[in-house]
N, C-alpha and C positions, 0 to 999 in steps of 0.2 A: 443077818451078819454080813452076808455078801452085799446087800443093798447099802449098808452103812459104809462099807469100804468104797463103793462107787461114789457115794455122796461126798465122802472126805476127799477123794481124788478130784472130783469136779470142782470142789471149792478151792483146792490148791491151784488148779489150772486157771481158774478165774482170777485169783489174786495175782498169779504170775502175769497174766495178760494185762491186768490193770497196771502193774508196776512197769512193764515194758512200754506201755502206751503213754505213761505219764509225761515224759519229756516232749512228746509230739503234740500233746493236747494243747499246750500253751500257744502253739503256732498253727493250730488247726490242721495238724497232721503233716506239716512241712518241717524239714530239718532246721535246727537252730542256726541263725545267721552268724557268719564269721565277723567278729568285730574288726573294723578297719583301723589301721594305724594312722594316727594324725601327724602329718609332717609339718603342719603350720607352726607349732611351737618351736621346732628346730629352726625353721627358716626365719622366723621373726627374731629369735635370739641372736642368730648369726648376723642378721642384717643390722641389729642394734649393737653389734660388737660386744655382746655380753657373754664372756667366756664362762662365767659361773652358771648361767642358765642354759647356755648352749650345750655344755657337757652332757648333762643328763637328758636333755630334750632330744638331742641328736642321737645319743646312744640308744634311746628307746626306739628310734626308727631304724638305725643302722644295724643294731644287734637283734632285731626281731625278724625271724624267718618268715613271718606272715606279711611283711611289708611289700607292697606292690613295687615292681621293678622301677617304674618312673619315679615314684616317691623316694626309693632308695638312692637312685642316681642324684636326685635333687639334694637330698640330705648330705650325701658324700661330697658333692661339689661345694655346697655351702659351708660345711664344716672344714673342708680342705682350705678354702679361701680364708676362713677365720684363723685357722692354725698358721697359715702362711703370714698373715698380718701380724701375728704374735711371735714370729720367728721360730715356730715349732716345725722346722722344715721337713724332717724325716716323717713325721706324722701326716703332714700335708701331702707329701709325695705318695704316701701309702693310700690316702683317701682318693687322690686323683687317679692313681693307678687302678684302684678297684673300680672306680666309675668308668674308666676307659675299657676295662675288661667287659663291663656290662654293655657299654655302647662305644665302640671304637670309631665313631663318626664325629666325635665332639672336638671340633677344631679349637675352640676356646680353651678346653681343658688341656689339650696337648700343648698349647702355647703357655698356659699357666704352669704346667709341670716343667716345661723347658726353662722357664724363669727360675723355678725352684732348683733345677739342676745347676744353673749358673751360680746361684747362691752357695751351693755346695762345692763349687769349683770344678764340676764335671762338664767341661765344654763339649766333648764329643756327644754325650747324651743330650745336652741342651740343643745342639744344632740338629740332631736327629729328630727331636720332638718338634722343633720349629719347622723343619722340612715336612714332617707328616701333617702338621696343621695346614701348611700351604698346599699340600696335595689334596687335602679335603676341601679347602676353601682358598683358591688362588688369590682372592682379593682380601684376605685377612690382613688388615693393615699392621696390627701389632706384630704378628708373626713375620710379616715382610721385613719390618724394621729390625726385629730381633735377629732374624736369620742373616740379614745383611751385615749387621754389626759383629755377630759372632764369627761369621765366615771370614770377615776381614781380620778379626783378631787371630783366628787360627792361621791365616795366611802370614800374618806378621810374625807369629811365633815360629812358624816353619822357616821363614826367612832368617830369623835370628839363629835358629838351630843350624842352618846351613852355613853361616859364617862364624859360628862360635869357635873360639880358639884361633881365629885367623886375623892377622893384622891388616892394616890399610894398604900394605904393599905386598908384592909377590915375593914369597920367601925363597923361591928358586934363584932370584937375582940378588939375594942378600949378600953383601960383601963386608960391611962394617961389623965389628964385634958386637956393637949395641943392637944392630938389626938381627944378628943371629941369636942373641940372647932373647930378644922379643919373640922371635919365631919359635924358640924352644920352650917358652913358658905361656900356657894358655891365658893366665890372668893378665900378663903383660901384653899379650896379643890383643885381648879384648879391650884393654885400656887404650892401646894405640889406636884401635879402630874407633873407639868412642871419642878420643881427642880429635881425630881426623874429621869425624862427622860433626862434632860441635863447632869446629873451626869453619867447616863448610856452611853451617847454619848462620853463624855470625856474619860471614861474608855476604850471604844472600840478604841478610837483614840490614846491611850497611846503608846509610842514608844517601851516600854518594860514592863516586869512584875514589875520591881522595881518602875517605874513611876506610874503604875496602882495602886500599893499598897499605894504609897504616896497620890495619888488623893483620894483613898477610905478613907484613914485616915482623910483627910480634911472633907470629907462628914460626917464621923462618929462624928468628933469633932463638926461640925455644929449641928447635931441632938442632941448631948449631951448638948450643950449650949442652944439650943432651949427648950429642956425638963426642964433644970434647971432654965432658965430665965423666962419661962412663968408664969404669975401671979404676978411677982415681980413689984414693982413700977417703972414706966419708961420704962418697956419692951414693945416693939411694935412688935408683932408676924408678922404682915403683912410686916412691913419694913424689919425685919430680913430675911424673906423669899425672898423678892424682891432683897435684897443685895446679897444673896447667888446665886440667879438665874443670876443676872448680872455678878457676878464673874465667874460662870461656862460658861456663853455664851460669855464673853468678852465684851469689850467696844462697839464693832459694833453690838452686839446682837446675834452673832453666831460665 
């Protein structure tokens, strides 16, 4: 009886050993190999601008935790570029941002994300990304051009904000009622400054001195009519200034 129990136990141990060793037998005792994630389908679909195929192909790479880091970065950049081409800006920003977290040395991606920020209207973030791209690669031509353009635009906006609500003349010296009215109203002050700037432009563009003198006389006549008409019944200062601005800028606005 004791011998039969030993025989039964030895058989059970043998079966257990066989079952544990089965997965290793197919590989000659080595652990099963990890299947590599193939990024090629994602890259080819994005290169072909095929949104239908790129969606699942890239998701299979991006959403797989076993994807190698270099392949994950490639897939994110490729999908981000595809999404940007199809105006899915927020999703493109998300892919570029994830790629940059994985590798913060990618000047091209910083520049690409900066362009996406511009499309979203976020100029400060755009100029920051262009600047980062240039710090990584000082010779990055696209980043250079983008940074220069946006910096100039921000400078222009700053200049506009500095003079917003201020007319073309110094309000401390305003004596006429019409001048005081312009100084007291931001919209009229902006209109006055625009009229002054538009007149200066047409004078610069005059073909000769005679034409320039004629154009300046027209501006002087407008100012004289404005000063004389202000306060009279039926006179609309804002309308008069808008009409003058339109005449200076032309029908098309410039």
